N, C-alpha and C positions, 0 to 999 in steps of 0.2 A: 756829773754825767760825762764831763770831758775826760776824767781819768778812766772811766769804763771804756770809752771809745778808743782811747790810746792803748789801753790794755788789749782790747779786742783786735786792734790793728797790729800790735806787736805779736799777739798770739797767732793772727792770720799769717803774718810774714814768717814766723817760726814754723808754722805748719806747712806753708808753701815750700820753704827751704828743705824741710825734712822730707816732704813729698818728692822733691826733685832729687834729693840724695837717695831716697829709696828706689826711684826709677833707675838711677845709675847703678845702684847696688844690684838690682834685679837684672839689668842688661849685662853687667859683667858676669854675674853668676850664670846667666843663660849661655853666654859665649864660652865660659869655661866648661860648662856642662856639655856643650856641643864638642868642644875640643876633647873632653874626656871620652865621649862616645866614639869619636873618630879614632883616638889612640887605642881604645880597647878593641874596636873593630879591626884596626890594623894589626894589633897584637894577635888576635884570633886568626886572622887571615895568614899572617906570616908564620905563626907557630904551627897551626894545625893543617893548613892547606898547602903552603909552600915549604914547610919544614925548614925555614930559614928565619928564625925569630930575630927581631930587633931587640938587642939586649937592653936598651934604654926604655922600652915601652912600658914595662911593669912599674918602674920607678915613676915615670911621668904620669901614669894613670893614678898612682897612689897620691902624688903631690897635687894633681888636679882635683882628685876627690876631696882631699883635705881642704882645699880652698873653697870648693863648691859647698861642702858641708858647713863650713863656718860662715860663708856669706849667706847661705840659706838660714842658718840659725839667727843671724843678725836680722834678717827680714822677719823672722818669727817674733823677735823681740818687738819690732816695729808694730806688728799686727797683734801683739799680745797673744800669740798662739804658741809660745815656747812651752808653757805648762800652766795649768790652772789647778789651784787647790781651794775649793770652795767649802770651807768648814761650816758656814752659816746656811748654805742652801739657797741663798737669795741672789747670787751673782748672775744667774741665768735670766732673771726677770729684768725686762727692759725698762720697767716703770719705777725702779727703786732709785732713791736719792743716793748720791755719792756721800759717803761718810769718811771720817778721818782714817778709818782702818783701810779704806781703799787706796790710800797713798803708800801703804807699807810695801806691797809687792814691787811697785815701780822704784821705790827708794832702795830696796834690797838689790834689785837687778842693776840699778845705777851704781851702788857701792861695789858690788861684785865686779862689774865691768871696769870700773876705775882701777881696782886692785889687779885685775887681769891685764889691763893695759900696761901698768907699770912692770909687771912680771913678764909680759909678752915682749916688751922692748928689750929686756935682759936676754930672753931666748934668741931674739934676732941678733944681738951682739955676739952671742956664742956661735950662732949659725953662720955668721960671716966668716968664721975661721974654719968652716968645714965645707967639703964638696961631696956631693953624692957620688958613689962609686961607679955606677953604670952610666948615668946621664950627664955627669959632670956639672950638674946644676948646683949653684951655691946655695947651701941650706938656709942662709939668711933670707933668701926669696921665699922659701917654703915656710919658714917660721914666721915670716911677716904676716901671714894669715891670722895669727893670734892677736897681735895688737890692732890689726885692721878690724877684726871681728869685735874686739873689746871697745875700740873707739866708736864704731858704728852703733854697737849696743848701748854704749853710754849716751850717745846723742839721742837715739830713739827712746831710751828709758827716760831721759831728761825731758824730752818732748811730751811723752805720755804723762809724766808727773806734772809738768806745767799745765797740761790740759785738764788733768784731774783737780789740781789746786784751783784753777779758774772756775771749773764747774762746781766745786765745793763752795767757793766763795759766793757764787751766784745761787746756790741751792738747787742746782739742776739735777736732772736724772742722769744716770750713767748712760753715756752714748756708746754705741758699738764703735770699735776702732779696727781697721780703718772705716771711714764712712761708707755707707751703702753705695755700691757702684764703683768703688775705687779698687776693688780686688781684681 
């Protein structure tokens, strides 16, 4: 029994850490989305109303959109909402037991995220040598969204996988993720 309580405690700490990371992820994505909205509104105002456009605004909007999209995609991995392929037709039932096949999607997302993390770090290295033409933003900052997304996705997929392994070992039913009320 002692091993189970230790495992449950470790699982709880892992989940709490990932919950805190997900909240920070959501906060940053929200702030960047607000910045994106403001930049696009400024771009419309200066281009179509004042007829004096800011040359940097289009690039800035594109870079902000890239970051928002990837941070949002990482949040979707956390909530297991990135995609679903239910070939058996039973994934939607809340009373089904977790089986070994239920570990495959999280393992695949984890493996892909780790591969993308390695490749994304390479993109950042290349980006550090480039500067955007209009906004003068170092492209390393823009490309950093790739390894940030991959790292977050890897952590979230690992947390999902750990939760599934624990549920499988206890013979529990599949639990919705995130838990009810956490959305």
